Predicted model as a PDB file, atoms N, CA, C, CB and O in Angstrom, pLDDT in the B-factor column:
MODEL        1                                                                  
ATOM      1  N   MET A   1       0.846  -1.254   0.275  1.00 81.00           N  
ATOM      2  CA  MET A   1      -0.005  -0.108   0.142  1.00 81.00           C  
ATOM      3  C   MET A   1       0.809   1.391   0.030  1.00 81.00           C  
ATOM      4  CB  MET A   1      -0.970  -0.150   1.414  1.00 81.00           C  
ATOM      5  O   MET A   1       0.672   2.458  -0.569  1.00 81.00           O  
ATOM      6  N   LEU A   2       1.699   0.795   0.955  1.00 84.00           N  
ATOM      7  CA  LEU A   2       3.111   2.514   0.684  1.00 84.00           C  
ATOM      8  C   LEU A   2       3.538   2.648  -0.515  1.00 84.00           C  
ATOM      9  CB  LEU A   2       4.861   2.499   1.496  1.00 84.00           C  
ATOM     10  O   LEU A   2       3.581   3.695  -1.162  1.00 84.00           O  
ATOM     11  N   LYS A   3       3.915   1.437  -0.890  1.00 86.00           N  
ATOM     12  CA  LYS A   3       4.353   1.332  -2.321  1.00 86.00           C  
ATOM     13  C   LYS A   3       3.456   2.443  -3.557  1.00 86.00           C  
ATOM     14  CB  LYS A   3       4.084  -0.391  -2.693  1.00 86.00           C  
ATOM     15  O   LYS A   3       3.987   3.318  -4.240  1.00 86.00           O  
ATOM     16  N   LEU A   4       2.168   2.100  -3.543  1.00 87.00           N  
ATOM     17  CA  LEU A   4       1.399   2.688  -4.265  1.00 87.00           C  
ATOM     18  C   LEU A   4       1.177   3.884  -4.044  1.00 87.00           C  
ATOM     19  CB  LEU A   4       0.503   2.183  -4.334  1.00 87.00           C  
ATOM     20  O   LEU A   4       0.934   4.502  -5.081  1.00 87.00           O  
ATOM     21  N   ILE A   5       1.148   4.667  -2.853  1.00 88.00           N  
ATOM     22  CA  ILE A   5       1.047   5.828  -2.529  1.00 88.00           C  
ATOM     23  C   ILE A   5       2.320   6.571  -2.536  1.00 88.00           C  
ATOM     24  CB  ILE A   5       0.447   5.846  -1.438  1.00 88.00           C  
ATOM     25  O   ILE A   5       2.338   7.726  -2.110  1.00 88.00           O  
ATOM     26  N   GLN A   6       3.133   6.137  -2.880  1.00 89.00           N  
ATOM     27  CA  GLN A   6       4.511   6.571  -3.039  1.00 89.00           C  
ATOM     28  C   GLN A   6       4.607   6.617  -4.635  1.00 89.00           C  
ATOM     29  CB  GLN A   6       5.640   5.520  -2.280  1.00 89.00           C  
ATOM     30  O   GLN A   6       5.266   7.541  -5.112  1.00 89.00           O  
ATOM     31  N   THR A   7       4.105   5.848  -5.359  1.00 90.00           N  
ATOM     32  CA  THR A   7       4.241   5.765  -6.985  1.00 90.00           C  
ATOM     33  C   THR A   7       3.254   7.128  -7.442  1.00 90.00           C  
ATOM     34  CB  THR A   7       3.538   4.009  -7.723  1.00 90.00           C  
ATOM     35  O   THR A   7       3.632   8.019  -8.203  1.00 90.00           O  
ATOM     36  N   HIS A   8       1.661   7.036  -6.661  1.00 88.00           N  
ATOM     37  CA  HIS A   8       0.930   7.948  -6.887  1.00 88.00           C  
ATOM     38  C   HIS A   8       1.684   9.283  -6.338  1.00 88.00           C  
ATOM     39  CB  HIS A   8      -0.361   7.610  -6.342  1.00 88.00           C  
ATOM     40  O   HIS A   8       1.802  10.091  -7.259  1.00 88.00           O  
ATOM     41  N   MET A   9       2.166   9.700  -5.255  1.00 88.00           N  
ATOM     42  CA  MET A   9       2.751  10.992  -5.354  1.00 88.00           C  
ATOM     43  C   MET A   9       4.044  11.516  -6.217  1.00 88.00           C  
ATOM     44  CB  MET A   9       3.004  11.223  -4.148  1.00 88.00           C  
ATOM     45  O   MET A   9       4.487  12.664  -6.205  1.00 88.00           O  
ATOM     46  N   LYS A  10       4.480  10.547  -6.871  1.00 89.00           N  
ATOM     47  CA  LYS A  10       5.587  10.640  -7.923  1.00 89.00           C  
ATOM     48  C   LYS A  10       5.274  11.344  -9.123  1.00 89.00           C  
ATOM     49  CB  LYS A  10       6.019   9.346  -8.343  1.00 89.00           C  
ATOM     50  O   LYS A  10       5.796  12.351  -9.601  1.00 89.00           O  
ATOM     51  N   LYS A  11       3.968  10.366  -9.679  1.00 87.00           N  
ATOM     52  CA  LYS A  11       3.266  10.811 -10.983  1.00 87.00           C  
ATOM     53  C   LYS A  11       2.713  12.196 -10.640  1.00 87.00           C  
ATOM     54  CB  LYS A  11       2.024   9.754 -11.487  1.00 87.00           C  
ATOM     55  O   LYS A  11       2.797  12.977 -11.588  1.00 87.00           O  
ATOM     56  N   LYS A  12       2.234  12.641  -9.662  1.00 86.00           N  
ATOM     57  CA  LYS A  12       1.530  14.038  -9.265  1.00 86.00           C  
ATOM     58  C   LYS A  12       3.126  14.933  -9.305  1.00 86.00           C  
ATOM     59  CB  LYS A  12       0.505  13.996  -7.352  1.00 86.00           C  
ATOM     60  O   LYS A  12       3.136  15.896 -10.071  1.00 86.00           O  
ATOM     61  N   ARG A  13       3.872  14.769  -8.859  1.00 85.00           N  
ATOM     62  CA  ARG A  13       4.749  15.659  -8.989  1.00 85.00           C  
ATOM     63  C   ARG A  13       5.511  15.802 -10.452  1.00 85.00           C  
ATOM     64  CB  ARG A  13       5.584  15.397  -7.949  1.00 85.00           C  
ATOM     65  O   ARG A  13       5.722  16.925 -10.908  1.00 85.00           O  
ATOM     66  N   ILE A  14       5.903  14.640 -11.146  1.00 83.00           N  
ATOM     67  CA  ILE A  14       5.994  14.778 -12.250  1.00 83.00           C  
ATOM     68  C   ILE A  14       4.956  15.510 -13.539  1.00 83.00           C  
ATOM     69  CB  ILE A  14       6.238  13.724 -12.303  1.00 83.00           C  
ATOM     70  O   ILE A  14       5.197  15.895 -14.683  1.00 83.00           O  
ATOM     71  N   GLN A  15       3.708  15.465 -12.684  1.00 82.00           N  
ATOM     72  CA  GLN A  15       2.693  15.823 -13.620  1.00 82.00           C  
ATOM     73  C   GLN A  15       2.870  17.840 -13.688  1.00 82.00           C  
ATOM     74  CB  GLN A  15       0.934  15.072 -12.885  1.00 82.00           C  
ATOM     75  O   GLN A  15       2.980  18.703 -14.559  1.00 82.00           O  
ATOM     76  N   ALA A  16       2.793  17.755 -12.013  1.00 80.00           N  
ATOM     77  CA  ALA A  16       3.252  18.800 -11.719  1.00 80.00           C  
ATOM     78  C   ALA A  16       4.420  20.163 -12.342  1.00 80.00           C  
ATOM     79  CB  ALA A  16       3.494  18.290 -10.869  1.00 80.00           C  
ATOM     80  O   ALA A  16       4.563  21.319 -12.739  1.00 80.00           O  
ATOM     81  N   LYS A  17       4.906  19.095 -12.070  1.00 77.00           N  
ATOM     82  CA  LYS A  17       6.678  19.824 -13.014  1.00 77.00           C  
ATOM     83  C   LYS A  17       6.289  19.954 -14.660  1.00 77.00           C  
ATOM     84  CB  LYS A  17       8.522  18.254 -12.960  1.00 77.00           C  
ATOM     85  O   LYS A  17       6.287  21.021 -15.275  1.00 77.00           O  
ATOM     86  N   ALA A  18       6.137  19.343 -14.923  1.00 75.00           N  
ATOM     87  CA  ALA A  18       5.303  19.373 -16.743  1.00 75.00           C  
ATOM     88  C   ALA A  18       4.562  20.399 -17.046  1.00 75.00           C  
ATOM     89  CB  ALA A  18       4.147  18.197 -17.127  1.00 75.00           C  
ATOM     90  O   ALA A  18       4.570  21.025 -18.106  1.00 75.00           O  
ATOM     91  N   SER A  19       3.686  20.638 -15.785  1.00 76.00           N  
ATOM     92  CA  SER A  19       2.391  21.816 -16.281  1.00 76.00           C  
ATOM     93  C   SER A  19       3.079  23.376 -16.044  1.00 76.00           C  
ATOM     94  CB  SER A  19       0.670  21.662 -15.042  1.00 76.00           C  
ATOM     95  O   SER A  19       2.356  24.288 -16.444  1.00 76.00           O  
ATOM     96  N   VAL A  20       4.283  23.753 -15.491  1.00 75.00           N  
ATOM     97  CA  VAL A  20       4.683  24.613 -15.370  1.00 75.00           C  
ATOM     98  C   VAL A  20       5.231  25.111 -16.729  1.00 75.00           C  
ATOM     99  CB  VAL A  20       5.330  24.477 -14.408  1.00 75.00           C  
ATOM    100  O   VAL A  20       5.986  24.545 -17.520  1.00 75.00           O  
ATOM    101  N   PRO A  21       4.474  26.671 -16.795  1.00 77.00           N  
ATOM    102  CA  PRO A  21       5.291  27.595 -18.457  1.00 77.00           C  
ATOM    103  C   PRO A  21       6.334  27.248 -18.493  1.00 77.00           C  
ATOM    104  CB  PRO A  21       5.545  29.302 -18.655  1.00 77.00           C  
ATOM    105  O   PRO A  21       6.992  27.110 -17.461  1.00 77.00           O  
ATOM    106  N   LYS A  22       6.734  27.040 -19.494  1.00 76.00           N  
ATOM    107  CA  LYS A  22       8.100  27.443 -19.809  1.00 76.00           C  
ATOM    108  C   LYS A  22       8.152  28.540 -20.541  1.00 76.00           C  
ATOM    109  CB  LYS A  22       8.819  26.505 -20.453  1.00 76.00           C  
ATOM    110  O   LYS A  22       7.271  28.953 -21.295  1.00 76.00           O  
ATOM    111  N   GLN A  23       9.579  29.195 -20.236  1.00 80.00           N  
ATOM    112  CA  GLN A  23      10.204  30.391 -20.333  1.00 80.00           C  
ATOM    113  C   GLN A  23      10.069  30.394 -21.960  1.00 80.00           C  
ATOM    114  CB  GLN A  23      11.766  30.468 -19.604  1.00 80.00           C  
ATOM    115  O   GLN A  23      10.576  29.479 -22.608  1.00 80.00           O  
ATOM    116  N   VAL A  24       9.316  31.534 -22.637  1.00 81.00           N  
ATOM    117  CA  VAL A  24       9.935  32.128 -23.932  1.00 81.00           C  
ATOM    118  C   VAL A  24      10.573  33.058 -23.949  1.00 81.00           C  
ATOM    119  CB  VAL A  24       9.247  32.438 -24.772  1.00 81.00           C  
ATOM    120  O   VAL A  24      10.449  33.986 -23.151  1.00 81.00           O  
ATOM    121  N   VAL A  25      11.784  32.975 -25.304  1.00 82.00           N  
ATOM    122  CA  VAL A  25      12.660  33.911 -25.201  1.00 82.00           C  
ATOM    123  C   VAL A  25      12.711  34.414 -26.670  1.00 82.00           C  
ATOM    124  CB  VAL A  25      13.961  33.417 -24.577  1.00 82.00           C  
ATOM    125  O   VAL A  25      12.946  33.812 -27.717  1.00 82.00           O  
ATOM    126  N   MET A  26      12.322  36.121 -26.324  1.00 87.00           N  
ATOM    127  CA  MET A  26      12.143  36.657 -27.580  1.00 87.00           C  
ATOM    128  C   MET A  26      13.374  37.223 -28.136  1.00 87.00           C  
ATOM    129  CB  MET A  26      11.136  37.613 -27.549  1.00 87.00           C  
ATOM    130  O   MET A  26      14.027  37.943 -27.382  1.00 87.00           O  
ATOM    131  N   VAL A  27      13.830  37.009 -29.401  1.00 84.00           N  
ATOM    132  CA  VAL A  27      14.997  37.466 -30.389  1.00 84.00           C  
ATOM    133  C   VAL A  27      14.325  38.108 -31.434  1.00 84.00           C  
ATOM    134  CB  VAL A  27      15.930  36.281 -31.001  1.00 84.00           C  
ATOM    135  O   VAL A  27      13.316  37.798 -32.066  1.00 84.00           O  
ATOM    136  N   ASN A  28      15.245  39.270 -31.503  1.00 88.00           N  
ATOM    137  CA  ASN A  28      14.964  40.204 -32.416  1.00 88.00           C  
ATOM    138  C   ASN A  28      15.557  39.456 -34.153  1.00 88.00           C  
ATOM    139  CB  ASN A  28      15.827  41.740 -31.796  1.00 88.00           C  
ATOM    140  O   ASN A  28      16.550  38.728 -34.119  1.00 88.00           O  
ATOM    141  N   LYS A  29      15.090  39.636 -35.077  1.00 90.00           N  
ATOM    142  CA  LYS A  29      15.635  39.674 -36.259  1.00 90.00           C  
ATOM    143  C   LYS A  29      16.946  40.461 -36.654  1.00 90.00           C  
ATOM    144  CB  LYS A  29      14.702  40.047 -36.938  1.00 90.00           C  
ATOM    145  O   LYS A  29      17.738  39.980 -37.463  1.00 90.00           O  
ATOM    146  N   GLU A  30      17.169  41.818 -35.993  1.00 90.00           N  
ATOM    147  CA  GLU A  30      18.253  42.408 -36.084  1.00 90.00           C  
ATOM    148  C   GLU A  30      19.873  41.773 -35.566  1.00 90.00           C  
ATOM    149  CB  GLU A  30      17.848  43.501 -35.458  1.00 90.00           C  
ATOM    150  O   GLU A  30      21.022  41.674 -35.996  1.00 90.00           O  
ATOM    151  N   ASP A  31      18.885  41.377 -34.102  1.00 88.00           N  
ATOM    152  CA  ASP A  31      19.737  40.425 -33.789  1.00 88.00           C  
ATOM    153  C   ASP A  31      20.487  39.350 -34.536  1.00 88.00           C  
ATOM    154  CB  ASP A  31      19.205  39.959 -33.090  1.00 88.00           C  
ATOM    155  O   ASP A  31      21.694  39.444 -34.759  1.00 88.00           O  
ATOM    156  N   ILE A  32      19.862  38.484 -34.859  1.00 87.00           N  
ATOM    157  CA  ILE A  32      20.138  37.749 -35.646  1.00 87.00           C  
ATOM    158  C   ILE A  32      21.026  37.783 -36.856  1.00 87.00           C  
ATOM    159  CB  ILE A  32      19.280  37.526 -35.825  1.00 87.00           C  
ATOM    160  O   ILE A  32      22.021  37.082 -37.039  1.00 87.00           O  
ATOM    161  N   GLN A  33      20.484  38.776 -37.727  1.00 89.00           N  
ATOM    162  CA  GLN A  33      21.169  39.380 -38.762  1.00 89.00           C  
ATOM    163  C   GLN A  33      22.679  39.932 -38.727  1.00 89.00           C  
ATOM    164  CB  GLN A  33      20.395  40.349 -39.058  1.00 89.00           C  
ATOM    165  O   GLN A  33      23.466  39.922 -39.673  1.00 89.00           O  
ATOM    166  N   ARG A  34      22.900  40.394 -37.488  1.00 88.00           N  
ATOM    167  CA  ARG A  34      23.951  41.117 -36.847  1.00 88.00           C  
ATOM    168  C   ARG A  34      25.179  40.072 -36.450  1.00 88.00           C  
ATOM    169  CB  ARG A  34      23.326  41.877 -35.541  1.00 88.00           C  
ATOM    170  O   ARG A  34      26.366  40.399 -36.461  1.00 88.00           O  
ATOM    171  N   LYS A  35      24.717  38.856 -36.124  1.00 86.00           N  
ATOM    172  CA  LYS A  35      25.466  37.479 -35.481  1.00 86.00           C  
ATOM    173  C   LYS A  35      26.017  36.916 -36.623  1.00 86.00           C  
ATOM    174  CB  LYS A  35      24.464  36.296 -34.694  1.00 86.00           C  
ATOM    175  O   LYS A  35      27.204  36.592 -36.648  1.00 86.00           O  
ATOM    176  N   LEU A  36      25.107  36.733 -37.788  1.00 86.00           N  
ATOM    177  CA  LEU A  36      25.231  36.131 -38.746  1.00 86.00           C  
ATOM    178  C   LEU A  36      26.151  36.676 -39.851  1.00 86.00           C  
ATOM    179  CB  LEU A  36      24.112  35.929 -39.055  1.00 86.00           C  
ATOM    180  O   LEU A  36      26.843  36.019 -40.628  1.00 86.00           O  
ATOM    181  N   ALA A  37      25.997  38.245 -39.750  1.00 87.00           N  
ATOM    182  CA  ALA A  37      27.154  39.196 -40.535  1.00 87.00           C  
ATOM    183  C   ALA A  37      28.447  38.686 -40.303  1.00 87.00           C  
ATOM    184  CB  ALA A  37      27.216  40.760 -40.046  1.00 87.00           C  
ATOM    185  O   ALA A  37      29.300  38.334 -41.118  1.00 87.00           O  
ATOM    186  N   ALA A  38      28.475  38.704 -38.608  1.00 81.00           N  
ATOM    187  CA  ALA A  38      29.735  38.484 -37.982  1.00 81.00           C  
ATOM    188  C   ALA A  38      30.810  37.018 -38.389  1.00 81.00           C  
ATOM    189  CB  ALA A  38      29.281  38.460 -36.467  1.00 81.00           C  
ATOM    190  O   ALA A  38      32.011  36.946 -38.652  1.00 81.00           O  
ATOM    191  N   TYR A  39      29.677  35.932 -38.282  1.00 79.00           N  
ATOM    192  CA  TYR A  39      30.188  34.975 -38.630  1.00 79.00           C  
ATOM    193  C   TYR A  39      30.854  34.248 -40.065  1.00 79.00           C  
ATOM    194  CB  TYR A  39      29.465  34.531 -38.206  1.00 79.00           C  
ATOM    195  O   TYR A  39      30.286  33.985 -41.124  1.00 79.00           O  
ATOM    196  N   LYS A  40      32.393  34.024 -39.619  1.00 76.00           N  
ATOM    197  CA  LYS A  40      33.192  33.731 -40.633  1.00 76.00           C  
ATOM    198  C   LYS A  40      33.498  32.173 -40.638  1.00 76.00           C  
ATOM    199  CB  LYS A  40      34.401  34.585 -40.534  1.00 76.00           C  
ATOM    200  O   LYS A  40      34.015  31.626 -39.664  1.00 76.00           O  
ATOM    201  N   PRO A  41      33.129  31.464 -41.850  1.00 72.00           N  
ATOM    202  CA  PRO A  41      33.323  29.933 -41.794  1.00 72.00           C  
ATOM    203  C   PRO A  41      34.978  29.696 -41.820  1.00 72.00           C  
ATOM    204  CB  PRO A  41      32.506  29.135 -43.197  1.00 72.00           C  
ATOM    205  O   PRO A  41      35.696  30.262 -42.645  1.00 72.00           O  
ATOM    206  N   VAL A  42      35.353  29.012 -41.060  1.00 70.00           N  
ATOM    207  CA  VAL A  42      36.541  28.623 -41.004  1.00 70.00           C  
ATOM    208  C   VAL A  42      37.020  27.347 -42.513  1.00 70.00           C  
ATOM    209  CB  VAL A  42      36.572  28.032 -39.381  1.00 70.00           C  
ATOM    210  O   VAL A  42      36.470  26.264 -42.709  1.00 70.00           O  
ATOM    211  N   ASP A  43      37.770  27.748 -43.061  1.00 68.00           N  
ATOM    212  CA  ASP A  43      38.351  27.111 -44.845  1.00 68.00           C  
ATOM    213  C   ASP A  43      39.413  26.302 -44.161  1.00 68.00           C  
ATOM    214  CB  ASP A  43      39.202  28.521 -46.349  1.00 68.00           C  
ATOM    215  O   ASP A  43      40.533  26.800 -44.278  1.00 68.00           O  
ATOM    216  N   SER A  44      39.375  25.584 -43.722  1.00 65.00           N  
ATOM    217  CA  SER A  44      41.082  24.654 -43.774  1.00 65.00           C  
ATOM    218  C   SER A  44      41.360  24.238 -44.978  1.00 65.00           C  
ATOM    219  CB  SER A  44      41.261  23.161 -42.891  1.00 65.00           C  
ATOM    220  O   SER A  44      42.533  23.871 -45.054  1.00 65.00           O  
ATOM    221  N   GLY A  45      40.698  24.130 -46.074  1.00 68.00           N  
ATOM    222  CA  GLY A  45      41.146  23.568 -47.375  1.00 68.00           C  
ATOM    223  C   GLY A  45      41.269  22.140 -47.500  1.00 68.00           C  
ATOM    224  O   GLY A  45      42.023  21.624 -48.324  1.00 68.00           O  
ATOM    225  N   LYS A  46      40.550  21.495 -46.707  1.00 68.00           N  
ATOM    226  CA  LYS A  46      40.358  19.765 -46.407  1.00 68.00           C  
ATOM    227  C   LYS A  46      39.071  19.810 -47.097  1.00 68.00           C  
ATOM    228  CB  LYS A  46      40.258  19.060 -44.561  1.00 68.00           C  
ATOM    229  O   LYS A  46      38.248  20.710 -47.267  1.00 68.00           O  
ATOM    230  N   LYS A  47      39.128  18.653 -47.424  1.00 68.00           N  
ATOM    231  CA  LYS A  47      38.087  18.028 -48.163  1.00 68.00           C  
ATOM    232  C   LYS A  47      37.558  16.950 -47.432  1.00 68.00           C  
ATOM    233  CB  LYS A  47      38.511  17.585 -49.439  1.00 68.00           C  
ATOM    234  O   LYS A  47      38.298  15.969 -47.511  1.00 68.00           O  
ATOM    235  N   ALA A  48      36.543  16.766 -46.744  1.00 66.00           N  
ATOM    236  CA  ALA A  48      35.903  15.784 -45.923  1.00 66.00           C  
ATOM    237  C   ALA A  48      35.937  14.203 -46.983  1.00 66.00           C  
ATOM    238  CB  ALA A  48      34.158  16.459 -45.493  1.00 66.00           C  
ATOM    239  O   ALA A  48      35.636  14.053 -48.168  1.00 66.00           O  
ATOM    240  N   ASN A  49      36.482  13.116 -45.852  1.00 63.00           N  
ATOM    241  CA  ASN A  49      36.669  11.580 -46.680  1.00 63.00           C  
ATOM    242  C   ASN A  49      35.808  10.788 -46.323  1.00 63.00           C  
ATOM    243  CB  ASN A  49      37.943  10.760 -46.489  1.00 63.00           C  
ATOM    244  O   ASN A  49      35.995  10.307 -45.205  1.00 63.00           O  
ATOM    245  N   PHE A  50      34.624  10.358 -47.042  1.00 66.00           N  
ATOM    246  CA  PHE A  50      33.782   9.740 -46.466  1.00 66.00           C  
ATOM    247  C   PHE A  50      34.508   7.896 -46.360  1.00 66.00           C  
ATOM    248  CB  PHE A  50      32.331  10.091 -47.362  1.00 66.00           C  
ATOM    249  O   PHE A  50      34.219   6.970 -45.601  1.00 66.00           O  
ATOM    250  N   GLN A  51      35.202   7.969 -47.145  1.00 70.00           N  
ATOM    251  CA  GLN A  51      35.722   6.179 -47.271  1.00 70.00           C  
ATOM    252  C   GLN A  51      36.381   5.662 -46.433  1.00 70.00           C  
ATOM    253  CB  GLN A  51      36.575   5.744 -48.326  1.00 70.00           C  
ATOM    254  O   GLN A  51      36.449   4.436 -46.525  1.00 70.00           O  
ATOM    255  N   GLY A  52      37.046   6.245 -45.418  1.00 65.00           N  
ATOM    256  CA  GLY A  52      37.055   5.895 -44.086  1.00 65.00           C  
ATOM    257  C   GLY A  52      38.866   5.106 -44.490  1.00 65.00           C  
ATOM    258  O   GLY A  52      39.418   5.441 -45.538  1.00 65.00           O  
ATOM    259  N   PRO A  53      39.469   4.231 -43.642  1.00 65.00           N  
ATOM    260  CA  PRO A  53      40.635   3.940 -43.705  1.00 65.00           C  
ATOM    261  C   PRO A  53      40.249   2.602 -44.639  1.00 65.00           C  
ATOM    262  CB  PRO A  53      41.396   3.848 -42.261  1.00 65.00           C  
ATOM    263  O   PRO A  53      39.259   1.886 -44.487  1.00 65.00           O  
ATOM    264  N   SER A  54      41.132   2.485 -45.486  1.00 67.00           N  
ATOM    265  CA  SER A  54      41.265   1.327 -46.285  1.00 67.00           C  
ATOM    266  C   SER A  54      41.950   0.122 -45.671  1.00 67.00           C  
ATOM    267  CB  SER A  54      41.946   1.688 -47.438  1.00 67.00           C  
ATOM    268  O   SER A  54      42.972   0.431 -45.059  1.00 67.00           O  
ATOM    269  N   LEU A  55      41.637  -1.264 -45.674  1.00 65.00           N  
ATOM    270  CA  LEU A  55      41.708  -2.381 -45.316  1.00 65.00           C  
ATOM    271  C   LEU A  55      42.006  -3.619 -46.488  1.00 65.00           C  
ATOM    272  CB  LEU A  55      40.567  -2.457 -44.623  1.00 65.00           C  
ATOM    273  O   LEU A  55      41.247  -4.147 -47.301  1.00 65.00           O  
ATOM    274  N   ASN A  56      43.220  -3.794 -46.240  1.00 68.00           N  
ATOM    275  CA  ASN A  56      43.452  -5.113 -47.106  1.00 68.00           C  
ATOM    276  C   ASN A  56      43.129  -6.411 -46.523  1.00 68.00           C  
ATOM    277  CB  ASN A  56      44.862  -5.244 -47.491  1.00 68.00           C  
ATOM    278  O   ASN A  56      42.967  -6.650 -45.326  1.00 68.00           O  
ATOM    279  N   ARG A  57      43.043  -7.335 -47.643  1.00 70.00           N  
ATOM    280  CA  ARG A  57      42.586  -8.690 -47.060  1.00 70.00           C  
ATOM    281  C   ARG A  57      43.361  -9.211 -45.589  1.00 70.00           C  
ATOM    282  CB  ARG A  57      42.891  -9.832 -48.274  1.00 70.00           C  
ATOM    283  O   ARG A  57      42.843  -9.186 -44.473  1.00 70.00           O  
ATOM    284  N   LYS A  58      44.333  -9.545 -45.828  1.00 72.00           N  
ATOM    285  CA  LYS A  58      44.815  -9.977 -44.267  1.00 72.00           C  
ATOM    286  C   LYS A  58      44.696  -9.180 -43.379  1.00 72.00           C  
ATOM    287  CB  LYS A  58      46.101 -10.296 -44.054  1.00 72.00           C  
ATOM    288  O   LYS A  58      44.443  -9.750 -42.317  1.00 72.00           O  
ATOM    289  N   GLU A  59      44.769  -7.938 -43.286  1.00 68.00           N  
ATOM    290  CA  GLU A  59      44.327  -7.179 -42.119  1.00 68.00           C  
ATOM    291  C   GLU A  59      42.977  -7.666 -41.469  1.00 68.00           C  
ATOM    292  CB  GLU A  59      44.188  -5.732 -42.530  1.00 68.00           C  
ATOM    293  O   GLU A  59      42.715  -7.962 -40.303  1.00 68.00           O  
ATOM    294  N   LEU A  60      42.226  -7.652 -42.581  1.00 65.00           N  
ATOM    295  CA  LEU A  60      40.774  -8.080 -42.374  1.00 65.00           C  
ATOM    296  C   LEU A  60      40.743  -9.551 -41.667  1.00 65.00           C  
ATOM    297  CB  LEU A  60      39.965  -8.121 -43.876  1.00 65.00           C  
ATOM    298  O   LEU A  60      40.320  -9.730 -40.525  1.00 65.00           O  
ATOM    299  N   GLU A  61      41.274 -10.617 -42.549  1.00 71.00           N  
ATOM    300  CA  GLU A  61      41.155 -11.635 -41.899  1.00 71.00           C  
ATOM    301  C   GLU A  61      41.822 -11.972 -40.374  1.00 71.00           C  
ATOM    302  CB  GLU A  61      41.504 -12.389 -42.773  1.00 71.00           C  
ATOM    303  O   GLU A  61      41.428 -12.787 -39.540  1.00 71.00           O  
ATOM    304  N   GLY A  62      42.880 -11.120 -40.322  1.00 67.00           N  
ATOM    305  CA  GLY A  62      43.787 -11.295 -38.808  1.00 67.00           C  
ATOM    306  C   GLY A  62      42.553 -10.766 -37.875  1.00 67.00           C  
ATOM    307  O   GLY A  62      42.031 -11.498 -37.035  1.00 67.00           O  
ATOM    308  N   ALA A  63      42.102  -9.288 -38.133  1.00 61.00           N  
ATOM    309  CA  ALA A  63      41.333  -8.911 -37.215  1.00 61.00           C  
ATOM    310  C   ALA A  63      39.946  -9.816 -36.546  1.00 61.00           C  
ATOM    311  CB  ALA A  63      41.015  -7.764 -37.767  1.00 61.00           C  
ATOM    312  O   ALA A  63      39.405  -9.562 -35.470  1.00 61.00           O  
ATOM    313  N   VAL A  64      39.588 -10.843 -37.438  1.00 57.00           N  
ATOM    314  CA  VAL A  64      38.243 -11.549 -37.306  1.00 57.00           C  
ATOM    315  C   VAL A  64      38.707 -13.177 -36.192  1.00 57.00           C  
ATOM    316  CB  VAL A  64      37.563 -11.978 -39.301  1.00 57.00           C  
ATOM    317  O   VAL A  64      37.831 -13.987 -35.889  1.00 57.00           O  
TER     318      VAL A  64                                                      
ENDMDL                                                                          
END                                                                             
């Protein structure tokens, strides 16, 4: 019975926490444009390699 009451109280606490209104932050369009104007992407000159390291057959069989 005690466990049932504890579970009930825990559910009520979670519901109360979920019902608290979240704080809404207003952002000006000008602020976004100013921050985007200051943004300079870093160009390292390297291209992404999506093929990963190459494995030859002996290495692969040795690893298994």
